[in-house]
C-alpha positions as CSV (number, residue, x, y, z in Angstrom):
1,M,-10.7,8.0,0.0
2,I,-7.1,7.2,-0.3
3,N,-5.5,8.7,-3.4
4,Q,-3.6,5.9,-5.1
5,M,-2.2,5.2,-8.5
6,T,-0.8,2.0,-9.9
7,I,2.2,2.3,-12.1
8,D,3.6,-0.8,-13.8
9,G,1.8,-2.9,-11.2
10,V,3.1,-1.1,-8.1
11,K,0.8,1.1,-6.0
12,A,1.8,4.6,-5.0
13,V,0.0,7.0,-2.7
14,I,-0.5,10.5,-4.1
15,T,-0.5,13.7,-2.1
16,Y,-0.5,17.4,-2.9
17,D,2.4,19.5,-1.8
18,S,1.2,23.1,-1.5
19,D,4.7,24.4,-0.9
20,I,5.8,23.5,-4.4
21,D,2.3,23.4,-6.0
22,M,2.8,19.8,-7.3
23,F,1.5,16.4,-6.7
24,R,3.8,13.9,-5.0
25,G,3.7,10.1,-5.5
26,E,5.4,7.6,-3.2
27,F,5.6,3.9,-4.1
28,L,4.4,1.5,-1.4
29,G,5.9,-1.9,-0.4
30,L,9.4,-1.2,-1.6
31,N,12.6,-1.8,0.3
32,G,13.6,1.8,0.0
33,G,12.2,5.1,-1.1
34,A,11.0,5.9,-4.6
35,D,9.0,9.1,-5.0
36,F,8.1,11.4,-7.9
37,Y,6.5,14.8,-8.6
38,A,4.3,16.3,-11.3
39,K,1.7,18.9,-11.9
40,D,-1.0,16.5,-13.2
41,A,-2.0,12.8,-13.4
42,E,-0.3,12.3,-16.8
43,G,2.9,13.7,-15.5
44,L,2.6,11.5,-12.4
45,R,2.3,8.4,-14.5
46,R,5.3,9.4,-16.6
47,E,7.5,10.5,-13.7
48,G,6.4,7.5,-11.6
49,A,7.4,5.0,-14.4
50,I,10.8,6.7,-14.6
51,S,11.3,6.7,-10.8
52,L,10.3,3.0,-10.5
53,K,12.6,2.0,-13.3
54,V,15.6,3.8,-11.8
55,F,14.8,2.2,-8.4
56,L,14.5,-1.3,-9.8
57,E,17.7,-0.9,-11.8
58,A,19.6,0.3,-8.7
59,C,18.3,-2.7,-6.7
60,Q,19.4,-5.1,-9.4
61,E,22.9,-3.5,-9.6
62,D,23.2,-3.7,-5.8
63,G,21.8,-7.2,-5.5
64,I,18.9,-6.0,-3.3
65,E,15.4,-7.4,-3.4
66,P,13.3,-4.4,-4.4
67,F,10.0,-5.4,-2.7
68,K,9.4,-5.9,1.0
69,S,8.5,-9.4,2.1
70,Y,5.7,-10.1,4.5
71,S,5.3,-13.1,6.9
72,G,1.5,-13.2,6.7
73,K,1.2,-12.6,10.4
74,F,0.5,-9.5,12.4
75,V,-0.8,-8.7,15.9
76,L,-3.9,-6.6,16.4
77,R,-4.8,-5.1,19.7
78,I,-8.4,-4.1,20.1
79,P,-10.7,-3.2,23.0
80,P,-12.4,-6.3,24.6
81,E,-15.9,-5.1,23.6
82,D,-14.8,-4.9,19.9
83,H,-13.2,-8.4,20.2
84,A,-16.5,-9.7,21.4
85,A,-18.6,-8.0,18.7
86,I,-16.1,-9.2,15.9
87,S,-16.2,-12.7,17.2
88,I,-20.0,-12.7,17.1
89,A,-20.0,-11.3,13.6
90,A,-17.6,-14.0,12.5
91,S,-19.6,-16.8,14.1
92,A,-22.8,-15.4,12.6
93,S,-21.3,-15.5,9.1
94,G,-20.1,-19.1,9.6
95,K,-16.4,-18.2,9.6
96,S,-13.5,-18.4,12.0
97,L,-12.4,-15.1,13.5
98,N,-9.2,-15.3,11.4
99,Q,-11.1,-16.0,8.1
100,W,-13.6,-13.2,8.8
101,A,-10.8,-10.8,9.6
102,V,-8.9,-11.8,6.4
103,D,-12.0,-11.4,4.3
104,T,-12.9,-8.0,5.8
105,L,-9.4,-6.6,5.5
106,R,-9.0,-7.9,2.0
107,Q,-12.3,-6.2,1.0
108,A,-11.1,-2.9,2.6
109,A,-7.7,-3.1,0.9
110,Y,-8.9,-3.7,-2.7
């Protein structure tokens, strides 16, 4: 299970830092770093909202797009036997390999 939290519509991954005995949140999909720390979930939400606000304000001041853009394309290298099995699974479900992959990846991501 991936430990995620959504703050003001932006996802962050949450980890535990045993060196400082605190949880760390790091926003995903930003054109820069924005992290935050707290002892509990309530504190993470509060500190995350502050960190995100500061990041977005700094981007606006500097004229920087705060969120990464994506082309919608990526290359995936897999073993030939997996390629064959995936192609068969896609055909069996009546989908193109691309549509089957999109559907499967979307289901895993959400």
